[in-house]
N, C-alpha and C positions, 0 to 999 in steps of 0.2 A: 591280220588285225588282232590286237590284244583283246581277249575276251574278259579280262579281269574287270571287276565292277566296284572296286573300292580303292581309295587313296589312303595311304598312311602318311601324314604330314608332320614333320618335325618343325615346330615353330621357332620364332626368335632369330631367324637367320637374316642378316643384312644382305640386300641384293645390290648388285652393281653391274652395269653394262647396258646393252642396247636390245630393244625388242622391236621386231618388225610386225606390225599388225597384219592379220590375214585379210583376204578379200571379204567384202561385206556379205554376210550370210543372207540378210533379208533382201538385198538386191539380187543375189544369185538365184533365189527361188523364183523371182519374177522373170528374170532374164532367160532362165532355162525353159520356162513355160512358153515364153514368147517365141522361141525357136520353132514351135509348131505352127506359127502363122504363115510360114513360107515353105515351099518345097525345095528351096535352095540351101546351100551350106551356110551355117552360122558358127563362127569360131568365138569362143569365150575364153578370156585370159583372166588370171588372178582369182580363180575359183577357190574357195576354202575347201580343204580335204577333210570334211566332217561328215558325221553320220546322216544328218538331214539331207545334205547335198547328194551323198551316195544313194540314199533311198530314192530321191527324186530322179536321179539319172537312171537307176535300175527300172523305175516305173516307166520312164520315157522310152527306154530301150525295149521294154516289153511291148510297147505300143507299135513296134516295128520301125522306130526311128533309127537310122544308122548313126551310131555314136563312135567317134574316133578319139581315143585318149592319147594326147601328145605327151603329157606328164601329169603329175598329181593335181596340177592347178590349171591345166589348159585342155579344152575339149573342142571338137567340132561335131555339131549335130546337123543331120540332114534328114528332114521329114518329108521325103519325096512320096513315100507311101506310109499309110498308117493302118494298122490292123484293128478295126473297130470291134471285131469279135472278142478282142482281148478284154474289153470292158466286163464281159460276163464271167470271166475266169476267177477262180478262188485266189489265184496268185495276185491278180490286179487288186481285188478287194482287200487282201491282206496288206499289200504294200501301200496302197493309197491311205489306209487307215493309220499308218505309222506316222504320217507327216501332214501337218496342217496345210503346208504350202501347196499340196496337191490340188487344193480347191482352185488354184489359178490355171489349171489345165482346162477348166470348163470353157472359158471364153475362146481360146485359140481353136479348140476342137469344134465348138459350136459354130464359129465364124467360117471355118474351112470345110467342115464335114457335116454341118447342119444338125448335129446331135452330140450329146455327151452324157456319160453316166459316171457318178462318183459316190462312193460310200461316205458316210459321215466321217470326216477326217479326224485324226487324233491330234497330238501335239501336247503342249504344256497344260497341266491342270491348274489354271490360274483364274478360275471363275468363268462366268458366262461369256462366251465369245460367239455370238450368233452370226449366222450367214445371211440374214435377211437382206442386208445391203447389196450383196452380190446378186441375189436373185431378183430383187426389185429392179435393179439397174438393167439386168439382162432382159427382164420382161418388158421394160420400157422400149427396148430395141426390137421388140416383136418376137421374143422367144417365149415358148411355153414351158412351164416348170411343173414338175410333179415330184412329190416325196413319197416313196414307197416305205410305209412304216414296217411292213413285215421284213423287208430286206435291209431296212435302215440305209437307203440309198437315194440320192437325188438323180432325177432324170430331166434333161433339158433338151429342147429341140426348137428349130426355127428354120423354115425353108428360105426366107429372105429377111435378113436383119435390116432394119430401117433406122436411120438416124432420128434422134429425139432430143428434147430438152429434158435433162435429168438433174433433179435437185437431190443430192445424196442425203439420206436421212441421218447419217453419221460420217465423220471424217475417218474413213477406213482406208488404210494403205492398200491392203490386198483387194478390197472392194473396188477402189479406184482403178487398180491395175487391171482387174478383170473386165470392167466396163470399158476402160480405155482400149484394151486389146481387141475386144469384140467390135468396138466402134470403128477401128481402122479399116475393117473390111465390110462395114455396113453401107447401105445405099443412102446417100445424102449426108446431111450435117448433124453431128451430135454435139450438144453442149453439156458439159459436166460441171455443175456449180456445187460448191462446198467439197471440191475434190481435195484429197490429200496432196501435199506438195513437198513431202520428204525428198531428200536427195535420191532415194531409191526410185521414186516415181519420176524425178527429173532425168535420171539415167535411163530408165525404161523409155521415156519419151524421146530422148536423143537417139537411142538405138533404133526405135521404130521409124524415126524421121530418116535415118541413114538407110533404112530398108525400103523407103519410099512412101511412108505415111505422111499425111498432111495434118500437123498438129500445131496449134498456136496457144499461147498462154503458159508455156512451160515455166515452172517455178512459182506459179500463182495457184489460187484455188478455183480458177475458172479456165477450164480447158475446152477448146473448140477443135473438133476433129472432122475433117472432110473425108468421107470414106473413099477408098481406092479399090480397084479391081483385084490387085494382087500385090504382094510384098516380095522383095528379093533378099538375098543373103547379105551378111555384113560380118565385121569383126568388132568385138566389144571387150573392153577391159573394165573390170569392177573397181569401185572405189575401195579404199581401206575401210575396215570395219570400225565404225565410230563407237560401237558398244565395247569392243575389245580395247580400244584406245582409252575410253573412260575407266574401264576396269583396271588397266595398267596404272593410271594416275592414282586411283584409289589404293591400289596395292603399294605403290611407292610411298604414299603418305602414311599408311598404316604401319609399314615396316621400317619407317625412317630411312628409306633407301634413296640413293640417287640413280635414276633411270633415264635413259633417252629412248623415246618412242620415235622410230625413224619412218620417213615417208608416210606421215600421218594424214595427208590430205587435209591440212589445216583449213583451207578455204571452204571445206564442206562440213565443218564441225558445228557451225551455227553458234548457239548459245552455250554449248557444253563447256568450253574453257572458262567462260564467265561464271557459270554456276560453281565450278570447282574453286575458282578464286574467291567466291563468296564464302565458301567453306574453309577458307584460310590456306589453301594450297598455292604455293608459288609455282608459276609456270613460265618458262622462257621459250620463246619460239625462235628457232634458228633455221632459216630457209623453210623446209617442210618438216623439220623435226621438232618434237616437244621435249624439252629437258625439265625433269622434275628434280629439284635439288633435295638432298637429305635435310629434313627439318626436325629440330628438337620438339617443336610444338606448332600446331596450326590452330588459329583462332577463328571461330565462326563469327562472321560479321553479324551485326544487328541491322534492322531497317533504320532509316534516317530518324524516325521518331523514337528509337530505342527499343522497339518491340522485338520479340523473339523472331528469328529468321524462320520463314516457312518456305520449303522447297516443294513444288508440286509439278506433276507431269501434265503435259497437254500436247495436242497435235502440233507438228512442225509449223512454224519455227520455234515452238515451245520446247521444253526439256523432255527428252524421250523417256517413256515409261520403262524402257529396257535398262536404263541406268539407275533407277531408283534404289534397287537392292544394293548395288555397289556403293552408292552415295550414303545410304543408311549405315552400312558397315563402317565406312570411313569416319562417320560422325562419332563412333563409339569412343575413339581416343582423341577426339578434338577437344579444344578448350572452349566451353560454351555449350549451348543447347540449340536444338533445331526441331521443328515440327516437319516430319516427312508426310506429305499428303499424296497418296497414290490414288488418283481420281479414276483412272481408266480401267482398272481391273480390281475385282473384289477380293481376291484371295492371295495376292502377291506378298502380303506382309506377314502371313502366318508362319513364316520361317523364323521370326524373331525370337520364338521361345528357345530355339537352340542357342542364339546369341546371349539370351538372358542366363541360360545354364552356364555359359562360358564366363559370365561375370559382367556382362554389359548392363548399363542402366537404361532400360527402355520401357516406356509405358505404351502398351498397345491400346489406343483409345477406342478403336472400332476397326472393322475390316479394311478401312481406307487410310487410317491415320495412326502414326506412331511418333511419340516424342522421345528423342534421344538426348540424354544428359551426358555430355562428354566427360570421360574419366581423366583426360589430359595426362595419361601415363602414371597416375597415382596408383592405379591397380592394373596389373597385366591381365589379359584374358587367359583362361586356362584351357588346355586341350581337352576335348570330349569326343565321344562317339556320336555321329549324327548321320542323317540321310538327306540327300539332295532332292527337293520336291520338284524343281524345274530348272531350266538352263541358267537363268540369271541368278536365282537364289543359290544355285550350286556354286557358282563362281564367287558369290558374296561369302558363302561359308568357307570356301577355300582361302579367300583373303583373310578372313577372321582367323582361320587355323594357322596360317603362315605368320600371323602377328602374335599368336598366343605362346605361352610357355608350355613346354612338354609336347606330347604327341596327340594328334587328333586323327580319328578315322572317319572318312566320309564315304558312305555307301551310295549306291545307285549313281555312280559317276558317268554312266552312259548318258544321263541327262546333260552333264557338262560336255561330254564328247559330241553331243548333237550340235553344239554351237561353237565349240572352241577346239581348234586344231592342235593336237599334240601338246596340250597346255602344260602337262607335267614336264615333258622334255624341254620345252622352251624356257620355262621358269627355272628348271634345274640348271640350265646353261648360264643363268645370271646369279646363281647362288642359292636357290631354294633347295629343300630336301623333301621331295615328294616321290613316294613309291607306290606303284600299282600292286595290288594283291588280289588273289581269288577270295 
């Protein structure tokens, strides 16, 4: 694996060709953890070959799970036996801290082995991302929770999980996944109200049902789970990554390029195409492909009363927060203005100072809101040196750099590698000029 941690990007290149989106990263994290709910083999296809997934697979392998790699995107996991002593090792602590998705190991281990230990997980530095929702839900299922401040680790145990009525205090995707997984093996009926209903959760439900779980309400915010004694193995294929698809749409618009996004899982994209169309981007759907034509300009729509367009994130079926950074960058060269309101995380807009340095006209109103005044190609962005603060901002900066004049250097690209598979190679194949350097 390449250990280089910077991109040198030569901007101003027109792109042309097809891009196949990777498997959905956020779905993959849940699905991999769910494999620990059974002692039988589970085969997963279309896994993205990215850092976060590699870290989680190594973590699961360390627990004693038999992991068979068929190719870079296909694995079989068999958790017939699990080494619970691995919890106490420095290796487990170190690996679990690297990836926030490791929190979803709690429920399967608790449900099958009556206990779990997890260090405070890492991940993106994008503001407060509390874990209360996970623990409150598991406590309602009769688990006991303890936080060891000295070791900075969570300990959870429960001899017999029992079904309960659970009103989620926030619409958390990973929180819903954890409670849902634990409930499948709990005694009695669990009702989860205010559940997240993202396609990732729907996919997890469908996989669990194939494994023998009894779940109703899939796709809604009210899930009812009747606990079963045990679950069996299955085969599961991940959806295309909607965040990568949205990033490709933004990239095509910013670079005035014609791109085809193939096998895009259009039926699972929800409101995403509509929001990009509101931003003035023309999209053509052909079977399961999205064609973005080269546009000289794209005009941001106004609301019906003529007021400035506001785009905000919200839980599914609202617009996903993971695409707000890509949408904000795209607005820089649009015709018109837009207010980007990032409601769900505090610090995700702080990367706009780099865009302002490149020549963008952006007013950062507060940690949640930024107004972008579109340049409409009157002024090009200029290449600068910058650092990627998180996965999504990193790709947004990459899009900005590819549309700028001259060269840009982006440091800390391991943040991008955490969520996007071989992004430099794939974009270079359609005409970009991105080089890794030490």
